[in-house]
Phi, psi and omega in degrees: 000130180252131177246127180239130179261125179271162184307329178283358180095349177286161180237146175241142178238143181226148183294336183199195180307142183218146179270165177301321178298320178294323178293318177301319180295327179291338176278317181176151181295322177300316181292319180301321181289325187269340188294135178244333185201172177218159179258127181242130182098183183230150174056226182295334183275356181294145179216153178271140178226157181281171187289351176275351180301130178256000000 
């Protein structure tokens, strides 16, 4: 089980590996269409990745 915490503090859980695009789609169709990248990690270790990143 994968648990992802969003910037607003809410959490999404997925049964297995998930791409940034799939996370965006779970939030909304508009975001899935507009998303170009996602931030992975926290603080200084955070990095930007494209939507195909799993």
